[in-house]
N, C-alpha and C positions, 0 to 999 in steps of 0.2 A: 465721249470723258470718258477713261476705262468705270467698268462696271466691278465694281468691291462685294464681295458674299460675306456678309457676316454675321458666325454661327455665335446665337447665344447660349448660355447655358448657365443652369436656375444654379439658385446659390446653394450651398451645402445643407446642409438638417440630417437631424438624427435619426437614426432608422426606426427608432422604434418611435415618436413623430409622423413620420411617413408613412409606417403601417397604420397608427389611426387613424388615417383618412383613408388610406385604401382600402379597411372594412367594411362597415366604419371598427371599431375598438374601441374598451380606455386603452389610457397609458400603464398603466397596471398589467390589464391584457395585455399587450405588443411586447410590452418585457420581457411577459412567459415564454408567449411568444417563441421570441427570440434568445432569451438565455434557456431555453430548454431544447435548442437548434430541429426548430420548425419553418426557420425561415432560412429564402434564401434570397444571393444578392446576386443579379447576369448568371444564377446555378450556381454559387458557393453559396454551403452552412454559414452563417455569420451568427455568433453568438453571444455578440456585443450591443446591447440596447444604441449607445452613444457613435455606433458606427455613421459616418457621416457618407450619406451619399444624395449625388445630384441628377441624374437622369440611367438612371439603372434600371435592370428590369428584376420589379421587388413582387416574392411568389411566396404562399404560405403551402406548406406540402399535406401532402394528406393524412389524414388522420391526425394533426394537431388540434392537440388539447390547452389552456391556456391554465397551468394547475401547477399547483408549489411543489417543486417536488421534494421526496422525504431523500433527507442526507446519506453518504455511501458510507459503506467499509470495505475496503481493496485489503485481500490477501496477495502476498508477493514472495514468492520461495527465491530467496536473497544467495546470490552468488558468493563463493567464497573472494575474500581480496576487494568487496567496494564497502566503503566504512560507511556508519549512518549518522555523520553531521552532515554539514550544510554542505562541505567543498568541492574541487571537483573530479572527486571521488568517488559523490555521495550517490547509493545507493537507489535515492531517491530521481537519479537521471534517469533507472529504467520506466520511470511511472508516463506510457508514453502508449498511442494507441496502437501505434508497433507491436510494442511487448503484450497487450491483453492475449490469453490464454482464447485459440482457434474454439473450444468448446465451453465458451466459458455458460453455464446455463443457467446464468441468473438474471436471462430476458431483458436486460438493462441497458437501452442503449449513450452508450460514455460519452462525454459530455466535458469540454473543459472543465465545468464547472465542479466535475467532481476531480478533478487534482488541484485542488486547494482548497487553502484551509483543513490540509488533512495532517493528523496531528499521530505523530510516528509512537506507535506501546511496544512495551516490551523490545526496545533497539538489541540487537545482538554486536560481538565484538568483530574488528574489521574480518580476520582470519576463520569466521565461521560462518556457514551457510544455515537454509534453512527458512522455518514461517516467521512474516517478520505481517504484520497487526497494524494498519494505517485508516482512521478513521475523523468521522464527520458527524459523526451519530454521538450523541452527549453521556448517553447511558452506558455504551461499550467505551469507552473513554473512559467510565469510570468504572466499572468491572474490568479492567484493564492495567486504570492504576489504580487507586483507593483501593482493590478488592486482592489487588495481584502473588498477596503475599499468599494467598488460599487457592489460589491455581496452580494445580498440577505441569510445571513441564517437560515434554519428553522429547529427552538427548538421543542420538548415538554417535557415537565417540568411535573413530579409528585408532589403534593403540597401538606400539608397539614394546618387544623389551618384557620379564618376567615381574606377574603379581606375585610378591611376596604373596608366605602364609597367610591364612586367615582375611587375605585381602577382600575378599567380594564385602565378608561383615563388616571392614576395618570401614570399608565407604559405604553402606549403610547409616550406617550407629558406630561412633569411635571419635568424629573428627575434627582437631577446630581450627579457623580460619581468620587469620583476621585478628585473632584475641577471643574468637567467639566459637561457642559450642555450636554443627552444624545441628539442625534438625534432623532426622531420620528418615533416608530416601529408599528405594527400590531400586538399586542396580543389579542384574545377569548379562551374563557374557552372551551375545547373537548368533558369532561365531570365535571363531579363533583370535582372531583382533578386532572385534568390533562386543562393544558395552552399552545396553542399553541403563541410560538415567532415565528414572522418572523422579520429576525433582522439583521440592517449590521455594520459594524466593531466592533463587541462585545471583549470584554476585558477579559481576567480569572477573573473570580468572577464577570464579572458584572450582569449574572443572577437571581444568589442567591441574590446577594445584590438587586438589583433590585424586585424581591419576600417578603425579609424580609421588605423593605421598607412601604408596602404594612400591614406587619401582616400575610405574607404567609412562612412557613418553604416550604423549598426544599426539597424530597426526589431521586429524581432523572433527570435528566435532559441526553437528548437525541437528536444527532443531524441526521433529514432527508433528508436533502438537502442543498448544496452550490450549489447557481445559480441553471440553471437547468439541476446537477445530482443531483440526489437523490441514494435511496441502494435497491428502487423499493423491492425484497423479496431476500435479501444478508443474510443468517443467520448469526447469533450473532459468533463471532470470527471467519470465513472464510472472502474470499477474492475473487472480480473478477479481 
């Protein structure tokens, strides 16, 4: 009679469970190893403890440590044209491994978990570019939300047109926006078509309104700094 060979497969089980049997280690240690990117399945890093495995080869990478990783803060150089909402045109699409700054000096191994539960802090308007901050760190979130009005933001604004007399003085002190007198700010010329603003508690549309109030048209707005945090040499569209 014909001979039939039957290959049996093991029942699928969670990667974390398999790892506890293989090392051995506790369930929580296994989850930490996996979530922190130390475990490979057939040579590919898998970061989901619930990932189902059968007969694949499971390996722990050298240097693996089962520890709870601290929350991260990500700085992004937003390009003009991308929004800060959750739609298809959102700047959040740039938060991928491919867009990490090449010379990121943080020393942090980027993981999938670094791109989850991020709060976008101090968003920019769609037509503006520059510094955006995303964070999982509650103290950073409190600082940039609860104390936002106390932090100075630095902007470079490309303009065209002719400024009216005493325009710089009016920009620095003396304008109202939406019926409220604006707080004093620092304004100076960087070049013949570029203004620098050091300003607190900006509202959407405020800088454009201020420039138009003194006879200038805004060509572009770029945020360079929030408090003491700046972009340095972060390329457009990349993060660190």
